[in-house]
C-alpha positions in Angstrom: -25.9 -36.5 6.8 -23.6 -38.5 9.0 -22.3 -41.3 6.7 -19.7 -43.4 8.5 -16.6 -44.3 6.5 -13.8 -46.5 7.7 -10.7 -48.1 6.1 -7.2 -49.2 6.8 -4.4 -46.9 5.6 -0.7 -47.6 5.2 1.3 -44.8 6.7 5.1 -45.3 6.8 4.4 -49.1 6.7 2.1 -49.0 9.7 -1.5 -50.2 9.3 -3.8 -47.6 10.9 -7.6 -48.0 11.3 -9.5 -44.8 10.6 -13.2 -44.0 11.3 -14.9 -40.7 10.6 -18.3 -39.2 9.8 -19.6 -36.2 8.0 -21.1 -35.0 11.2 -17.9 -35.3 13.1 -15.9 -33.3 10.6 -18.7 -30.7 10.3 -18.8 -30.1 14.0 -15.0 -29.8 14.0 -15.3 -27.0 11.4 -18.1 -25.2 13.2 -15.9 -25.3 16.4 -12.9 -23.9 14.6 -14.7 -21.1 12.6 -13.1 -17.7 13.4 -11.2 -19.0 16.4 -7.7 -18.8 14.9 -7.3 -22.5 15.5 -5.7 -24.9 13.1 -5.9 -28.6 12.5 -4.2 -31.4 10.6 -5.7 -31.8 7.1 -8.5 -34.3 6.8 -6.8 -36.0 4.0 -3.8 -36.8 6.2 -6.0 -38.3 8.9 -8.3 -40.1 6.5 -6.4 -41.2 3.4 -9.5 -41.7 1.2 -11.1 -38.3 2.0 -12.1 -36.9 -1.5 -14.2 -34.2 -3.1 -17.4 -36.3 -2.8 -16.8 -36.5 1.0 -15.9 -32.8 1.1 -19.2 -31.7 -0.5 -21.1 -33.8 2.0 -19.3 -31.8 4.7 -20.0 -28.5 2.8 -23.8 -29.3 2.9 -23.8 -30.3 6.5 -21.8 -27.2 7.6 -24.2 -25.0 5.7 -27.1 -26.7 7.5 -25.5 -26.2 10.9 -24.7 -22.5 10.1 -28.2 -21.9 9.0 -29.5 -23.4 12.2 -27.2 -20.9 14.0 -29.0 -18.0 12.1 -26.7 -17.4 9.1 -28.0 -17.2 5.6 -26.2 -18.5 2.5 -26.1 -15.7 -0.1 -24.0 -17.3 -2.8 -20.9 -19.4 -3.6 -17.2 -18.8 -3.8 -15.2 -20.7 -6.4 -11.6 -21.4 -5.4 -8.4 -22.2 -7.3 -9.8 -21.0 -10.7 -6.4 -19.4 -11.3 -4.3 -22.2 -12.7 -1.1 -20.2 -12.1 -1.3 -20.9 -8.4 -2.0 -24.6 -8.6 1.6 -25.6 -8.5 2.2 -23.5 -5.3 -0.6 -25.2 -3.5 -0.4 -28.7 -5.0 -4.0 -28.3 -6.4 -5.1 -29.6 -9.7 -8.8 -28.5 -9.9 -11.1 -25.7 -8.7 -13.5 -26.1 -5.7 -16.4 -24.2 -4.3 -18.2 -23.5 -1.0 -21.0 -21.2 0.2 -20.7 -17.6 1.3 -22.9 -16.1 4.0 -24.6 -12.9 5.0 -22.2 -12.7 7.9 -19.1 -12.9 5.6 -20.2 -10.5 2.8 -20.2 -6.7 3.0 -20.3 -3.7 0.7 -17.3 -1.4 0.5 -18.0 1.9 2.2 -16.1 5.2 2.0 -13.1 3.7 4.0 -13.7 -0.1 4.2 -11.6 -2.0 6.7 -11.6 -5.5 8.1 -10.5 -7.2 11.3 -8.7 -10.5 10.7 -9.0 -11.9 14.2 -9.7 -15.6 14.1 -8.4 -16.0 10.5 -5.1 -17.9 10.6 -2.6 -17.2 7.7 -4.9 -14.7 5.9 -4.4 -13.6 2.3 -6.1 -11.1 0.0 -7.5 -11.8 -3.4 -8.9 -9.4 -6.0 -11.9 -11.0 -7.7 -14.9 -10.3 -10.0 -18.3 -11.2 -8.5 -21.3 -12.1 -10.6 -24.9 -11.6 -9.4 -27.4 -14.1 -10.7 -30.8 -12.8 -12.0 -31.8 -16.3 -12.9 -30.4 -19.7 -12.1 -27.9 -21.2 -14.7 -28.2 -24.9 -15.6 -25.7 -27.4 -16.9 -25.1 -27.3 -20.6 -25.4 -23.6 -21.0 -23.0 -21.7 -23.2 -21.1 -18.7 -21.9 -23.5 -16.5 -23.8 -26.4 -18.2 -22.1 -24.7 -17.8 -18.7 -24.2 -14.1 -19.4 -28.0 -13.8 -19.7 -28.3 -15.1 -16.2 -26.2 -12.3 -14.8 -27.6 -8.8 -14.2 -24.6 -7.1 -12.5 -21.0 -7.7 -11.7 -18.8 -6.1 -9.0 -15.1 -6.0 -8.3 -14.3 -7.3 -4.8 -11.7 -8.4 -2.3 -11.9 -11.9 -0.8 -10.1 -12.6 2.4 -9.1 -16.2 2.5 -7.4 -18.2 5.4 -6.3 -21.7 6.1 -7.1 -23.8 9.2 -4.4 -26.1 7.8 -0.9 -25.0 8.7 1.2 -23.4 6.0 -1.5 -23.7 3.4 -0.8 -27.4 3.0 -3.9 -29.3 1.9 -5.7 -31.1 -0.9 -8.6 -29.7 -2.9 -11.0 -31.8 -0.8 -9.6 -30.4 2.4 -9.9 -26.8 1.1 -13.5 -27.4 -0.2 -14.6 -28.8 3.1 -12.9 -26.1 5.2 -15.2 -23.2 4.2 -13.6 -23.1 0.8 -10.9 -21.2 2.7 -13.4 -18.3 2.6 -13.2 -15.7 5.3 -14.8 -12.5 4.0 -16.0 -10.8 0.8 -16.0 -7.1 0.4 -17.9 -5.9 -2.7 -17.1 -2.8 -4.7 -19.3 -0.8 -7.0 -21.8 -2.7 -9.1 -21.7 -2.6 -12.9 -25.1 -3.4 -14.4 -25.1 -5.5 -17.6 -28.8 -5.0 -18.5 -29.0 -4.1 -22.2 -25.3 -4.5 -22.8 -24.8 -8.2 -23.0 -22.5 -8.3 -26.1 -20.3 -5.5 -24.6 -20.5 -7.2 -21.2 -19.3 -10.5 -22.6 -16.2 -8.8 -24.2 -15.4 -6.9 -21.1 -15.7 -9.9 -18.8 -13.3 -11.8 -21.0 -10.7 -9.1 -21.5 -10.4 -6.9 -18.3 -7.2 -6.5 -16.4 -6.4 -5.9 -12.7 -3.6 -4.5 -10.7 -3.3 -5.3 -7.0 -1.1 -3.0 -4.9 -0.3 -2.5 -1.2 0.8 0.7 0.5 4.1 -1.1 1.1 4.7 -1.4 -2.7 3.7 -5.0 -3.2 2.4 -5.3 -6.8 0.7 -8.1 -8.7 -1.1 -8.0 -12.0 -3.7 -10.3 -13.6 -6.3 -10.6 -16.2 -9.8 -12.0 -16.7 -8.6 -15.0 -18.6 -6.5 -16.1 -15.6 -9.6 -17.5 -14.0 -10.4 -20.6 -16.1 -10.5 -18.4 -19.2 -12.8 -15.7 -17.7 -15.4 -15.3 -15.0 -18.2 -16.7 -17.2 -16.1 -19.8 -17.7 -15.6 -20.0 -14.0 -19.4 -19.9 -13.6 -19.7 -22.6 -16.2 -17.4 -24.8 -14.2 -19.5 -24.2 -11.0 -22.7 -24.9 -12.8 -21.5 -28.2 -14.3 -19.7 -29.3 -11.1 -22.9 -28.8 -9.0 -25.0 -30.4 -11.7 -23.2 -33.7 -11.7 -23.0 -34.0 -7.9 -26.4 -34.8 -6.4 -25.2 -33.9 -2.9 -24.7 -30.3 -4.0 -27.5 -27.7 -3.7 -28.4 -26.1 -7.1 -27.8 -22.5 -7.8 -30.6 -20.0 -7.2 -31.5 -16.6 -8.5 -30.1 -13.8 -6.4 -26.9 -15.6 -5.5 -23.5 -13.9 -5.6 -20.8 -15.9 -7.3 -17.2 -14.8 -6.7 -15.1 -16.3 -9.4 -11.6 -16.7 -8.0 -8.5 -14.7 -7.5 -7.2 -12.8 -10.5 -3.6 -12.6 -9.1 -1.5 -14.4 -6.6 -3.2 -14.4 -3.2 -1.1 -12.1 -1.1 -0.4 -12.5 2.7 -1.9 -9.6 4.7 -0.9 -8.0 8.0 -2.4 -5.5 10.4 -2.2 -1.9 9.1 -1.9 -3.0 5.4 -3.8 -1.0 2.9 -4.6 -2.8 -0.4 -6.1 -1.4 -3.7 -7.3 -3.2 -6.7 -7.6 -1.2 -10.0 -9.4 -2.7 -13.0 -8.9 -1.9 -16.7 -11.1 -2.6 -19.6 -14.3 -2.7 -17.6 -16.1 0.4 -16.1 -15.7 -0.4 -12.4 -14.2 1.7 -9.7 -11.1 0.7 -7.8 -11.6 -1.2 -4.5 -9.6 -0.3 -1.4 -9.4 -2.1 1.9 -7.5 -1.4 5.1 -6.5 -4.2 7.5 -7.1 -3.4 11.1 
């Protein structure tokens, strides 16, 4: 879609005429992907740029990336941890697609190269795998029935907007700030739904670096729990016709469980989980 929008904005008392299109912003994002380049936030250039516009861009970028040979394999939900909203000036979660080129499974000694990702940060998360597609109106018990396995993970996020200064709409459009997702060991829920519900609501996490950086979090920090985060995503997609519905087989990463921590070359990070039978996840930064 290439819907043209134009308006007049008042910036420091000066009237400025702005014109932009979904296609224009999408091409800019394709050109910036993994180059290390940064840009002025869309919301500063186009005062009325909002989440409706952002999700038009999300859809167009996905179309372009598919044309380039990538496959969408799920969604990332961002800013589900309300404790970080104040730091970022955000007041609501957002989502974007994740791709076969950005998702990998943790191996014996997993590592990642951050070239092309400006201002990278690391986030410990819990990923849900959809056996069936959830629909709006489902309870968390219904949503749990849609999930056949979960996995701890690290998400690497980055910002094409300097100093992580942006609106929710900017972040949603700009890949959902998603750079990479490294999946840990799967925990299958089949036949253990009541227990799985309790564990997904009550687990804890400890994020630690070899340098001694330490952060702690709990399941309830992400909108009350990963299933509540999935409920947000299902409802958000359901009331926005421009958004592609969820499909069976998708991975849903439900948001950072701690403060997102800046990462540097030669860092080694470990996430340890309690209250749910998943193994620690370890990641080295090249």
